[in-house]
All heavy atoms as an XYZ file, in Angstrom:
733
protein
N       0.854     -1.157      0.000
C       0.000      0.000      0.000
C       0.910      1.232      0.000
O       1.742      1.423      0.868
C      -0.901     -0.027      1.237
C      -1.613      1.237      1.454
S      -3.048      1.134      2.491
C      -2.427      1.086      4.107
N       0.663      2.093     -1.015
C       1.498      3.286     -1.114
C       0.697      4.514     -0.670
O      -0.526      4.542     -0.715
C       1.980      3.447     -2.548
O       0.884      3.696     -3.383
N       1.426      5.501     -0.255
C       0.804      6.758      0.167
C       1.048      7.823     -0.897
O       2.139      7.943     -1.436
C       1.397      7.209      1.507
C       1.150      6.286      2.693
C       1.868      6.809      3.917
C      -0.338      6.179      2.975
N       0.008      8.576     -1.172
C       0.112      9.648     -2.152
C      -0.315     10.955     -1.487
O      -1.295     10.990     -0.753
C      -0.784      9.371     -3.355
C      -0.366      8.166     -4.154
C      -1.293      7.910     -5.333
O      -2.270      8.670     -5.509
O      -1.043      6.939     -6.054
N       0.404     12.048     -1.766
C       0.002     13.328     -1.159
C      -1.235     13.903     -1.867
O      -1.428     13.732     -3.067
C       1.218     14.225     -1.369
C       1.921     13.650     -2.540
C       1.644     12.179     -2.515
N      -2.048     14.590     -1.111
C      -3.226     15.277     -1.660
C      -2.748     16.463     -2.481
O      -1.812     17.162     -2.111
C      -4.135     15.740     -0.523
S      -5.562     16.694     -1.073
N      -3.415     16.729     -3.596
C      -3.028     17.831     -4.475
C      -3.388     19.192     -3.888
O      -2.825     20.201     -4.274
C      -3.710     17.683     -5.831
C      -3.266     16.444     -6.574
C      -4.060     16.257     -7.843
C      -3.671     14.939     -8.496
N      -4.536     14.605     -9.628
N      -4.298     19.212     -2.920
C      -4.739     20.476     -2.343
C      -4.020     20.779     -1.031
O      -3.381     21.818     -0.886
C      -6.267     20.475     -2.124
C      -6.726     21.737     -1.436
C      -6.982     20.299     -3.436
N      -4.106     19.841     -0.096
C      -3.564     20.145      1.231
C      -2.245     19.436      1.524
O      -1.561     19.784      2.477
C      -4.587     19.799      2.306
S      -4.948     18.032      2.431
N      -1.859     18.444      0.726
C      -0.583     17.762      0.916
C      -0.594     16.623      1.922
O       0.438     15.999      2.170
N      -1.738     16.299      2.492
C      -1.833     15.205      3.449
C      -1.610     13.881      2.723
O      -2.099     13.679      1.620
C      -3.226     15.197      4.117
O      -3.464     16.465      4.718
C      -3.341     14.103      5.154
N      -0.870     12.961      3.349
C      -0.626     11.648      2.753
C      -1.850     10.769      2.941
O      -2.364     10.599      4.044
C       0.599     11.002      3.378
C       1.924     11.700      3.085
C       3.048     11.015      3.864
C       2.219     11.691      1.618
N      -2.313     10.209      1.838
C      -3.479      9.323      1.844
C      -3.104      8.034      1.136
O      -2.198      7.995      0.309
C      -4.654      9.964      1.102
C      -5.176     11.195      1.792
O      -5.489     11.160      2.966
N      -5.256     12.287      1.060
N      -3.822      6.967      1.452
C      -3.606      5.702      0.763
C      -4.005      5.856     -0.691
O      -4.893      6.644     -1.045
C      -4.420      4.589      1.429
N      -3.374      5.116     -1.572
C      -3.617      5.223     -3.012
C      -5.034      4.790     -3.374
O      -5.569      5.216     -4.392
C      -2.595      4.389     -3.774
N      -5.655      3.942     -2.564
C      -6.988      3.443     -2.882
C      -8.115      4.359     -2.429
O      -9.271      4.144     -2.796
C      -7.208      2.073     -2.223
C      -6.311      0.970     -2.742
C      -4.942      0.969     -2.049
O      -4.848      1.419     -0.889
O      -3.981      0.530     -2.683
N      -7.829      5.368     -1.644
C      -8.898      6.242     -1.149
C      -9.416      7.128     -2.275
O      -8.682      7.517     -3.182
C      -8.407      7.146      0.007
O      -7.317      7.919     -0.449
C      -8.031      6.340      1.219
N     -10.688      7.394     -2.213
C     -11.304      8.210     -3.257
C     -11.260      9.694     -2.929
O     -11.222     10.520     -3.837
C     -12.749      7.774     -3.472
C     -12.864      6.384     -4.054
C     -14.304      5.974     -4.282
O     -15.195      6.857     -4.227
O     -14.549      4.789     -4.516
N     -11.320     10.041     -1.631
C     -11.254     11.444     -1.234
C     -10.213     11.604     -0.148
O      -9.877     10.656      0.574
C     -12.618     11.961     -0.719
C     -13.075     11.183      0.512
C     -13.672     11.938     -1.795
C     -14.257     11.812      1.219
N      -9.663     12.818     -0.053
C      -8.690     13.114      0.996
C      -9.407     13.120      2.339
O     -10.485     13.706      2.477
C      -8.037     14.462      0.724
S      -6.911     15.002      2.023
N      -8.820     12.487      3.316
C      -9.447     12.414      4.634
C      -9.362     13.740      5.372
O     -10.119     13.981      6.310
C      -8.787     11.301      5.456
C      -8.912      9.896      4.848
C      -8.123      8.896      5.681
C     -10.358      9.493      4.736
N      -8.484     14.623      4.927
C      -8.308     15.900      5.594
C      -9.200     16.993      4.994
O      -9.881     17.707      5.707
C      -6.838     16.326      5.506
O      -6.659     17.583      6.097
N      -9.152     17.126      3.659
C      -9.894     18.248      3.042
C     -11.090     17.816      2.217
O     -11.917     18.652      1.848
C      -8.947     19.088      2.187
S      -8.325     18.249      0.726
N     -11.211     16.555      1.833
C     -12.356     16.076      1.077
C     -12.214     16.193     -0.432
O     -13.160     15.909     -1.164
N     -11.026     16.590     -0.920
C     -10.798     16.707     -2.362
C     -10.671     15.312     -2.962
O     -10.028     14.440     -2.386
C      -9.523     17.512     -2.612
C      -9.247     17.785     -4.072
C      -9.929     18.777     -4.741
C      -8.301     17.040     -4.764
C      -9.682     19.040     -6.079
C      -8.047     17.291     -6.103
C      -8.744     18.292     -6.754
O      -8.489     18.544     -8.066
N     -11.248     15.059     -4.159
C     -11.121     13.729     -4.771
C      -9.669     13.455     -5.173
O      -9.071     14.219     -5.917
C     -12.018     13.782     -5.994
C     -12.636     15.120     -6.030
C     -12.134     15.922     -4.895
N      -9.109     12.358     -4.659
C      -7.704     12.039     -4.940
C      -7.531     11.393     -6.307
O      -6.466     11.483     -6.895
C      -7.146     11.088     -3.864
O      -7.938      9.912     -3.835
C      -7.130     11.745     -2.510
N      -8.539     10.751     -6.813
C      -8.432     10.072     -8.096
C      -8.703     11.019     -9.272
O      -8.628     10.602    -10.414
C      -9.426      8.897     -8.168
C      -9.241      7.884     -7.063
C      -7.873      7.213     -7.133
O      -7.353      6.985     -8.218
N      -7.297      6.909     -5.980
N      -9.009     12.252     -9.001
C      -9.276     13.196    -10.075
C     -10.670     13.061    -10.656
O     -10.899     13.398    -11.802
N     -11.591     12.532     -9.870
C     -12.975     12.426    -10.347
C     -13.546     13.838    -10.467
O     -13.733     14.530     -9.482
C     -13.827     11.606     -9.379
C     -13.367     10.176     -9.304
O     -12.745      9.686    -10.235
N     -13.654      9.506     -8.203
N     -13.807     14.245    -11.672
C     -14.351     15.569    -11.915
C     -15.763     15.425    -12.458
O     -16.163     14.362    -12.910
C     -13.493     16.325    -12.926
C     -12.107     16.627    -12.445
C     -11.362     17.424    -13.493
C      -9.962     17.750    -13.023
N      -9.210     18.485    -14.038
N     -16.451     16.512    -12.424
C     -17.775     16.518    -13.035
C     -17.613     16.442    -14.543
O     -16.637     16.929    -15.096
C     -18.504     17.802    -12.676
C     -18.861     17.903    -11.231
C     -19.692     19.151    -11.013
N     -19.986     19.287     -9.612
C     -19.861     20.398     -8.918
N     -19.460     21.489     -9.509
N     -20.149     20.433     -7.649
N     -18.592     15.863    -15.219
C     -18.518     15.839    -16.687
C     -18.518     17.257    -17.256
O     -19.022     18.200    -16.651
C     -19.777     15.085    -17.101
C     -20.199     14.328    -15.893
C     -19.725     15.107    -14.708
N     -17.964     17.409    -18.441
C     -17.841     18.724    -19.075
C     -19.196     19.333    -19.408
O     -19.317     20.561    -19.520
C     -17.002     18.611    -20.330
N     -20.227     18.505    -19.532
C     -21.551     19.024    -19.874
C     -22.052     19.992    -18.812
O     -22.709     20.988    -19.117
C     -22.556     17.875    -20.129
C     -23.882     18.398    -20.693
C     -22.828     17.114    -18.855
C     -23.798     18.801    -22.119
N     -21.717     19.731    -17.541
C     -22.151     20.632    -16.468
C     -21.498     22.001    -16.616
O     -22.123     23.034    -16.376
C     -21.834     20.043    -15.099
C     -22.678     18.857    -14.752
C     -22.099     17.631    -14.484
C     -24.056     18.960    -14.692
C     -22.872     16.536    -14.171
C     -24.839     17.870    -14.373
C     -24.254     16.654    -14.115
N     -20.256     22.032    -17.030
C     -19.555     23.295    -17.223
C     -20.202     24.076    -18.369
O     -20.425     25.278    -18.260
C     -18.084     23.040    -17.530
C     -17.291     24.321    -17.672
C     -15.825     24.059    -17.948
N     -15.248     23.254    -16.894
C     -14.330     22.312    -17.096
N     -13.888     22.072    -18.299
N     -13.850     21.635    -16.087
N     -20.534     23.387    -19.471
C     -21.146     24.065    -20.614
C     -22.548     24.562    -20.293
O     -22.959     25.625    -20.748
C     -21.168     23.145    -21.833
C     -19.800     22.935    -22.386
C     -19.057     21.805    -22.333
C     -18.985     23.906    -23.046
N     -17.831     21.992    -22.924
C     -17.770     23.289    -23.371
C     -19.162     25.235    -23.389
C     -16.744     23.966    -24.021
C     -18.143     25.899    -24.040
C     -16.954     25.260    -24.358
N     -23.284     23.796    -19.500
C     -24.624     24.233    -19.091
C     -24.523     25.470    -18.210
O     -25.299     26.418    -18.362
C     -25.381     23.088    -18.390
C     -25.742     22.007    -19.405
C     -26.626     23.604    -17.687
C     -26.355     20.760    -18.793
N     -23.560     25.493    -17.305
C     -23.382     26.655    -16.438
C     -23.012     27.895    -17.250
O     -23.538     28.988    -17.020
C     -22.314     26.372    -15.387
N     -22.140     27.734    -18.228
C     -21.754     28.867    -19.073
C     -22.951     29.361    -19.881
O     -23.177     30.569    -20.008
C     -20.582     28.462    -19.997
C     -19.319     28.266    -19.165
C     -20.352     29.497    -21.085
C     -18.166     27.649    -19.929
N     -23.758     28.428    -20.417
C     -24.933     28.813    -21.199
C     -25.947     29.566    -20.337
O     -26.530     30.559    -20.785
C     -25.574     27.581    -21.822
N     -26.146     29.123    -19.097
C     -27.088     29.809    -18.210
C     -26.595     31.208    -17.855
O     -27.393     32.157    -17.810
C     -27.313     28.988    -16.940
C     -28.165     27.733    -17.110
C     -28.188     26.929    -15.824
C     -29.572     28.108    -17.532
N     -25.322     31.342    -17.619
C     -24.773     32.665    -17.308
C     -24.956     33.601    -18.489
O     -25.354     34.757    -18.327
C     -23.288     32.545    -16.904
C     -23.186     31.866    -15.542
C     -22.609     33.902    -16.884
C     -21.781     31.491    -15.142
N     -24.710     33.106    -19.690
C     -24.883     33.935    -20.887
C     -26.349     34.320    -21.060
O     -26.667     35.474    -21.379
C     -24.337     33.216    -22.127
C     -22.806     33.163    -22.060
C     -24.801     33.875    -23.413
C     -22.174     32.316    -23.140
N     -27.269     33.384    -20.842
C     -28.695     33.669    -21.019
C     -29.188     34.746    -20.056
O     -30.056     35.543    -20.407
C     -29.519     32.397    -20.821
S     -29.389     31.254    -22.194
N     -28.652     34.768    -18.849
C     -29.090     35.765    -17.887
C     -28.298     37.063    -17.989
O     -28.806     38.124    -17.648
C     -29.005     35.211    -16.462
C     -30.079     34.201    -16.172
C     -29.768     32.865    -16.020
C     -31.399     34.583    -16.067
C     -30.753     31.929    -15.764
C     -32.394     33.667    -15.813
C     -32.074     32.329    -15.657
N     -27.070     37.012    -18.450
C     -26.235     38.211    -18.511
C     -26.465     39.015    -19.783
O     -26.350     40.236    -19.769
C     -24.766     37.823    -18.393
N     -26.789     38.373    -20.901
C     -26.952     39.095    -22.164
C     -28.060     40.143    -22.136
O     -27.835     41.273    -22.573
C     -27.183     38.112    -23.306
C     -25.929     37.715    -24.072
C     -26.249     36.652    -25.096
C     -25.285     38.890    -24.726
N     -29.259     39.827    -21.659
C     -30.294     40.875    -21.627
C     -29.895     42.051    -20.747
O     -30.138     43.207    -21.091
C     -31.524     40.166    -21.065
C     -31.296     38.736    -21.330
C     -29.820     38.532    -21.281
N     -29.267     41.778    -19.629
C     -28.824     42.855    -18.744
C     -27.781     43.724    -19.427
O     -27.858     44.950    -19.397
C     -28.266     42.265    -17.446
C     -27.676     43.297    -16.538
C     -28.491     44.142    -15.812
C     -26.303     43.430    -16.429
C     -27.948     45.106    -14.988
C     -25.748     44.385    -15.604
C     -26.574     45.223    -14.878
N     -26.805     43.092    -20.070
C     -25.743     43.845    -20.733
C     -26.275     44.641    -21.922
O     -25.860     45.781    -22.142
C     -24.625     42.905    -21.178
C     -23.796     42.300    -20.049
C     -22.786     41.311    -20.604
C     -23.111     43.375    -19.252
N     -27.194     44.071    -22.689
C     -27.738     44.812    -23.831
C     -28.558     46.010    -23.353
O     -28.501     47.082    -23.960
C     -28.574     43.901    -24.712
O     -29.725     43.473    -24.030
N     -29.308     45.867    -22.289
C     -30.049     46.994    -21.733
C     -29.118     48.077    -21.215
O     -29.362     49.273    -21.399
N     -28.034     47.672    -20.590
C     -27.054     48.633    -20.085
C     -26.388     49.382    -21.229
O     -26.223     50.609    -21.174
C     -26.005     47.904    -19.243
C     -24.951     48.772    -18.577
C     -25.596     49.680    -17.544
C     -23.895     47.900    -17.940
N     -26.053     48.691    -22.298
C     -25.425     49.330    -23.459
C     -26.396     50.314    -24.111
O     -26.014     51.433    -24.470
C     -24.932     48.268    -24.451
C     -23.727     47.527    -23.864
C     -24.574     48.888    -25.792
C     -23.312     46.304    -24.650
N     -27.650     49.923    -24.264
C     -28.652     50.831    -24.840
C     -28.831     52.077    -23.988
O     -28.957     53.182    -24.499
C     -29.992     50.123    -25.014
C     -29.982     49.178    -26.178
O     -29.210     49.346    -27.114
N     -30.828     48.174    -26.112
N     -28.845     51.923    -22.675
C     -28.996     53.061    -21.777
C     -27.815     54.007    -21.905
O     -27.987     55.228    -21.968
C     -29.144     52.565    -20.338
C     -29.303     53.692    -19.368
C     -30.440     54.407    -19.114
C     -28.286     54.240    -18.537
N     -30.187     55.359    -18.173
C     -28.871     55.280    -17.794
C     -26.957     53.949    -18.338
C     -28.156     56.029    -16.883
C     -26.246     54.699    -17.422
C     -26.840     55.725    -16.703
N     -26.603     53.462    -21.971
C     -25.408     54.296    -22.109
C     -25.429     55.045    -23.439
O     -25.119     56.234    -23.500
C     -24.127     53.443    -21.966
C     -22.893     54.220    -22.383
C     -23.982     52.942    -20.542
N     -25.816     54.363    -24.512
C     -25.874     55.025    -25.813
C     -26.916     56.139    -25.841
O     -26.703     57.176    -26.467
C     -26.155     54.009    -26.911
C     -25.017     53.026    -27.196
C     -25.453     52.015    -28.245
C     -23.770     53.764    -27.638
N     -28.035     55.936    -25.161
C     -29.047     56.991    -25.097
C     -28.553     58.179    -24.281
O     -28.905     59.320    -24.556
C     -30.353     56.465    -24.513
C     -31.194     55.616    -25.446
C     -32.408     55.055    -24.711
C     -31.637     56.421    -26.646
N     -27.749     57.921    -23.268
C     -27.200     59.011    -22.469
C     -26.179     59.813    -23.273
O     -26.074     61.021    -23.114
C     -26.553     58.476    -21.188
C     -27.530     57.814    -20.240
C     -28.604     58.759    -19.762
O     -28.341     59.910    -19.471
N     -29.829     58.278    -19.683
N     -25.425     59.150    -24.127
C     -24.408     59.833    -24.923
C     -25.012     60.599    -26.093
O     -24.553     61.687    -26.425
C     -23.386     58.819    -25.441
C     -22.508     58.161    -24.378
C     -21.615     57.116    -25.018
C     -21.683     59.197    -23.649
N     -26.001     60.033    -26.752
C     -26.642     60.648    -27.922
C     -28.147     60.727    -27.709
O     -28.892     59.917    -28.248
C     -26.351     59.838    -29.195
C     -24.897     59.790    -29.514
O     -24.180     60.744    -29.267
N     -24.449     58.676    -30.068
N     -28.627     61.708    -26.960
C     -30.081     61.778    -26.748
C     -30.787     62.146    -28.050
O     -30.242     62.835    -28.904
C     -30.247     62.868    -25.695
C     -28.999     63.670    -25.762
C     -27.914     62.755    -26.273
N     -31.995     61.673    -28.189
C     -32.774     61.963    -29.390
C     -33.176     63.435    -29.384
O     -33.580     63.971    -28.356
C     -34.018     61.087    -29.443
C     -33.709     59.638    -29.662
C     -34.981     58.832    -29.751
C     -34.654     57.372    -29.982
N     -35.867     56.565    -30.038
N     -33.067     64.066    -30.547
C     -33.461     65.469    -30.653
C     -34.987     65.547    -30.623
O     -35.667     64.654    -31.121
C     -32.907     66.083    -31.931
O     -33.425     65.404    -33.044
N     -35.527     66.630    -30.077
C     -36.985     66.732    -30.038
C     -37.536     66.844    -31.452
O     -36.927     67.425    -32.331
C     -37.245     68.009    -29.232
C     -35.956     68.740    -29.212
C     -34.864     67.741    -29.453
N     -38.707     66.284    -31.646
C     -39.309     66.292    -32.976
C     -39.833     67.689    -33.303
O     -40.143     68.485    -32.423
C     -40.439     65.272    -33.046
O     -41.435     65.620    -32.116
N     -39.938     67.970    -34.585
C     -40.430     69.261    -35.039
C     -41.919     69.372    -34.721
O     -42.665     68.417    -34.887
C     -40.221     69.390    -36.554
C     -38.776     69.348    -36.975
C     -38.022     70.582    -36.510
O     -38.611     71.633    -36.328
N     -36.732     70.427    -36.299
N     -42.356     70.542    -34.258
C     -43.796     70.682    -33.972
C     -44.595     70.624    -35.269
O     -44.165     71.115    -36.301
C     -43.900     72.056    -33.309
C     -42.660     72.783    -33.710
C     -41.609     71.745    -33.954
N     -45.730     70.005    -35.187
C     -46.573     69.881    -36.383
C     -47.258     71.224    -36.664
O     -47.572     71.984    -35.749
C     -47.612     68.790    -36.182
O     -48.435     69.121    -35.082
N     -47.482     71.539    -37.933
C     -48.136     72.816    -38.267
C     -49.574     72.822    -37.770
O     -50.250     71.798    -37.757
C     -48.065     72.874    -39.787
C     -47.847     71.470    -40.221
C     -47.152     70.767    -39.102
N     -50.020     73.996    -37.362
C     -51.386     74.119    -36.852
C     -52.368     74.109    -38.015
O     -52.134     74.703    -39.052
C     -51.537     75.388    -36.044
C     -50.591     75.390    -34.865
C     -51.095     76.239    -33.780
C     -50.086     76.081    -32.643
N     -50.580     76.423    -31.411
N     -53.451     73.423    -37.812
C     -54.469     73.286    -38.849
C     -55.530     74.347    -38.616
O     -55.978     74.574    -37.502
C     -55.087     71.873    -38.808
C     -56.166     71.722    -39.846
C     -54.005     70.836    -38.977
N     -55.915     74.990    -39.685
C     -56.935     76.031    -39.609
C     -58.315     75.400    -39.469
O     -58.611     74.373    -40.064
C     -56.879     76.905    -40.861
O     -57.932     77.839    -40.853
N     -59.179     76.063    -38.720
C     -60.538     75.577    -38.528
C     -61.433     76.026    -39.678
O     -62.375     75.358    -40.056
C     -61.109     76.070    -37.185
C     -60.257     75.530    -36.058
C     -62.551     75.652    -37.002
C     -60.625     76.066    -34.708
N     -61.113     77.147    -40.273
C     -61.931     77.703    -41.353
C     -61.664     76.913    -42.617
O     -60.515     76.751    -43.017
C     -61.598     79.195    -41.568
C     -61.836     79.970    -40.281
C     -62.414     79.760    -42.718
C     -61.345     81.386    -40.335
N     -62.726     76.430    -43.280
C     -62.516     75.706    -44.535
C     -61.961     76.633    -45.606
O     -62.268     77.807    -45.662
C     -63.888     75.194    -44.919
C     -64.780     75.486    -43.783
C     -64.109     76.434    -42.875
N     -61.125     76.102    -46.464
C     -60.480     76.893    -47.497
C     -61.420     77.217    -48.652
O     -61.107     78.050    -49.478
C     -59.252     76.144    -48.036
C     -58.202     75.904    -46.975
S     -57.585     77.413    -46.269
C     -56.441     77.900    -47.522
N     -62.558     76.609    -48.732
C     -63.476     76.827    -49.855
C     -64.240     78.125    -49.719
O     -64.792     78.617    -50.685
C     -64.459     75.661    -49.971
O     -65.159     75.527    -48.744
C     -63.719     74.383    -50.306
N     -64.311     78.693    -48.536
C     -65.039     79.947    -48.359
C     -64.243     81.094    -48.957
O     -63.027     81.147    -48.881
C     -65.266     80.235    -46.868
C     -66.342     79.411    -46.235
C     -66.540     79.850    -44.790
O     -65.710     80.519    -44.222
N     -67.667     79.453    -44.224
N     -64.963     82.006    -49.537
C     -64.344     83.205    -50.073
C     -64.333     84.240    -48.959
O     -65.365     84.767    -48.582
C     -65.134     83.700    -51.289
C     -64.445     84.871    -51.957
O     -63.346     85.238    -51.569
N     -65.111     85.432    -52.945
N     -63.161     84.505    -48.424
C     -63.063     85.434    -47.311
C     -62.611     86.790    -47.827
O     -61.445     87.029    -48.062
C     -62.073     84.916    -46.264
C     -62.456     83.625    -45.577
C     -61.362     83.200    -44.641
C     -63.746     83.804    -44.815
N     -63.544     87.636    -47.990
C     -63.196     88.999    -48.360
C     -63.141     89.832    -47.093
O     -63.521     89.379    -46.014
C     -64.221     89.562    -49.348
O     -65.486     89.632    -48.718
N     -62.712     91.032    -47.200
C     -62.600     91.904    -46.029
C     -63.969     92.183    -45.433
O     -64.131     92.263    -44.224
C     -61.898     93.200    -46.409
N     -65.004     92.323    -46.290
C     -66.346     92.610    -45.782
C     -66.919     91.426    -45.021
O     -67.516     91.596    -43.967
C     -67.285     92.974    -46.941
C     -66.873     94.272    -47.622
O     -66.263     95.108    -46.915
O     -67.140     94.401    -48.820
N     -66.747     90.234    -45.566
C     -67.290     89.063    -44.879
C     -66.542     88.804    -43.578
O     -67.122     88.349    -42.603
C     -67.241     87.831    -45.780
O     -65.900     87.495    -46.070
N     -65.248     89.119    -43.551
C     -64.482     88.931    -42.316
C     -64.965     89.889    -41.240
O     -65.105     89.525    -40.088
C     -62.988     89.136    -42.586
C     -62.145     88.892    -41.381
C     -61.949     87.617    -40.897
C     -61.577     89.957    -40.695
C     -61.188     87.391    -39.776
C     -60.809     89.735    -39.569
C     -60.611     88.453    -39.123
N     -65.262     91.153    -41.645
C     -65.766     92.112    -40.682
C     -67.136     91.723    -40.167
O     -67.445     91.889    -39.006
C     -65.829     93.526    -41.313
C     -64.446     94.095    -41.519
O     -63.509     93.740    -40.822
N     -64.319     94.983    -42.505
N     -67.975     91.151    -41.031
C     -69.294     90.714    -40.594
C     -69.191     89.541    -39.635
O     -69.910     89.473    -38.661
C     -70.142     90.338    -41.819
C     -70.570     91.479    -42.727
C     -71.291     90.915    -43.956
C     -71.457     92.428    -41.982
N     -68.278     88.615    -39.939
C     -68.121     87.452    -39.070
C     -67.547     87.860    -37.707
O     -67.952     87.349    -36.683
C     -67.194     86.419    -39.717
C     -67.838     85.697    -40.859
C     -66.871     84.715    -41.511
O     -65.735     84.617    -41.109
N     -67.370     84.017    -42.509
N     -66.639     88.815    -37.682
C     -66.061     89.229    -36.417
C     -67.057     89.993    -35.571
O     -67.007     89.961    -34.346
C     -64.796     90.060    -36.663
O     -65.139     91.241    -37.346
N     -68.029     90.713    -36.220
C     -69.054     91.436    -35.455
C     -70.039     90.465    -34.798
O     -70.581     90.735    -33.761
C     -69.801     92.410    -36.355
C     -68.953     93.583    -36.760
C     -69.737     94.524    -37.649
C     -68.852     95.668    -38.117
N     -69.543     96.560    -39.029
N     -70.271     89.311    -35.439
C     -71.186     88.325    -34.874
C     -70.605     87.697    -33.618
O     -71.341     87.311    -32.749
C     -71.482     87.240    -35.913
C     -72.322     87.697    -37.065
C     -72.553     86.565    -38.017
C     -73.317     87.024    -39.228
N     -73.498     85.929    -40.202
N     -69.303     87.577    -33.556
C     -68.675     86.940    -32.404
C     -68.742     87.860    -31.247
O     -68.995     87.742    -30.170
C     -67.233     86.593    -32.708
C     -67.030     85.559    -33.792
C     -65.546     85.391    -34.062
C     -67.636     84.235    -33.421
Protein backbone atom coordinates (compact mmCIF):
# COMPACT_ATOMS: atom_id res chain seq x y z
CA UNK A 1 0.00 0.00 0.00
CA UNK A 2 1.50 3.29 -1.11
CA UNK A 3 0.80 6.76 0.17
CA UNK A 4 0.11 9.65 -2.15
CA UNK A 5 0.00 13.33 -1.16
CA UNK A 6 -3.23 15.28 -1.66
CA UNK A 7 -3.03 17.83 -4.47
CA UNK A 8 -4.74 20.48 -2.34
CA UNK A 9 -3.56 20.15 1.23
CA UNK A 10 -0.58 17.76 0.92
CA UNK A 11 -1.83 15.21 3.45
CA UNK A 12 -0.63 11.65 2.75
CA UNK A 13 -3.48 9.32 1.84
CA UNK A 14 -3.61 5.70 0.76
CA UNK A 15 -3.62 5.22 -3.01
CA UNK A 16 -6.99 3.44 -2.88
CA UNK A 17 -8.90 6.24 -1.15
CA UNK A 18 -11.30 8.21 -3.26
CA UNK A 19 -11.25 11.44 -1.23
CA UNK A 20 -8.69 13.11 1.00
CA UNK A 21 -9.45 12.41 4.63
CA UNK A 22 -8.31 15.90 5.59
CA UNK A 23 -9.89 18.25 3.04
CA UNK A 24 -12.36 16.08 1.08
CA UNK A 25 -10.80 16.71 -2.36
CA UNK A 26 -11.12 13.73 -4.77
CA UNK A 27 -7.70 12.04 -4.94
CA UNK A 28 -8.43 10.07 -8.10
CA UNK A 29 -9.28 13.20 -10.07
CA UNK A 30 -12.98 12.43 -10.35
CA UNK A 31 -14.35 15.57 -11.92
CA UNK A 32 -17.77 16.52 -13.03
CA UNK A 33 -18.52 15.84 -16.69
CA UNK A 34 -17.84 18.72 -19.08
CA UNK A 35 -21.55 19.02 -19.87
CA UNK A 36 -22.15 20.63 -16.47
CA UNK A 37 -19.55 23.29 -17.22
CA UNK A 38 -21.15 24.07 -20.61
CA UNK A 39 -24.62 24.23 -19.09
CA UNK A 40 -23.38 26.66 -16.44
CA UNK A 41 -21.75 28.87 -19.07
CA UNK A 42 -24.93 28.81 -21.20
CA UNK A 43 -27.09 29.81 -18.21
CA UNK A 44 -24.77 32.67 -17.31
CA UNK A 45 -24.88 33.93 -20.89
CA UNK A 46 -28.70 33.67 -21.02
CA UNK A 47 -29.09 35.77 -17.89
CA UNK A 48 -26.23 38.21 -18.51
CA UNK A 49 -26.95 39.10 -22.16
CA UNK A 50 -30.29 40.88 -21.63
CA UNK A 51 -28.82 42.85 -18.74
CA UNK A 52 -25.74 43.84 -20.73
CA UNK A 53 -27.74 44.81 -23.83
CA UNK A 54 -30.05 46.99 -21.73
CA UNK A 55 -27.05 48.63 -20.09
CA UNK A 56 -25.42 49.33 -23.46
CA UNK A 57 -28.65 50.83 -24.84
CA UNK A 58 -29.00 53.06 -21.78
CA UNK A 59 -25.41 54.30 -22.11
CA UNK A 60 -25.87 55.03 -25.81
CA UNK A 61 -29.05 56.99 -25.10
CA UNK A 62 -27.20 59.01 -22.47
CA UNK A 63 -24.41 59.83 -24.92
CA UNK A 64 -26.64 60.65 -27.92
CA UNK A 65 -30.08 61.78 -26.75
CA UNK A 66 -32.77 61.96 -29.39
CA UNK A 67 -33.46 65.47 -30.65
CA UNK A 68 -36.99 66.73 -30.04
CA UNK A 69 -39.31 66.29 -32.98
CA UNK A 70 -40.43 69.26 -35.04
CA UNK A 71 -43.80 70.68 -33.97
CA UNK A 72 -46.57 69.88 -36.38
CA UNK A 73 -48.14 72.82 -38.27
CA UNK A 74 -51.39 74.12 -36.85
CA UNK A 75 -54.47 73.29 -38.85
CA UNK A 76 -56.94 76.03 -39.61
CA UNK A 77 -60.54 75.58 -38.53
CA UNK A 78 -61.93 77.70 -41.35
CA UNK A 79 -62.52 75.71 -44.53
CA UNK A 80 -60.48 76.89 -47.50
CA UNK A 81 -63.48 76.83 -49.85
CA UNK A 82 -65.04 79.95 -48.36
CA UNK A 83 -64.34 83.21 -50.07
CA UNK A 84 -63.06 85.43 -47.31
CA UNK A 85 -63.20 89.00 -48.36
CA UNK A 86 -62.60 91.90 -46.03
CA UNK A 87 -66.35 92.61 -45.78
CA UNK A 88 -67.29 89.06 -44.88
CA UNK A 89 -64.48 88.93 -42.32
CA UNK A 90 -65.77 92.11 -40.68
CA UNK A 91 -69.29 90.71 -40.59
CA UNK A 92 -68.12 87.45 -39.07
CA UNK A 93 -66.06 89.23 -36.42
CA UNK A 94 -69.05 91.44 -35.46
CA UNK A 95 -71.19 88.33 -34.87
CA UNK A 96 -68.67 86.94 -32.40
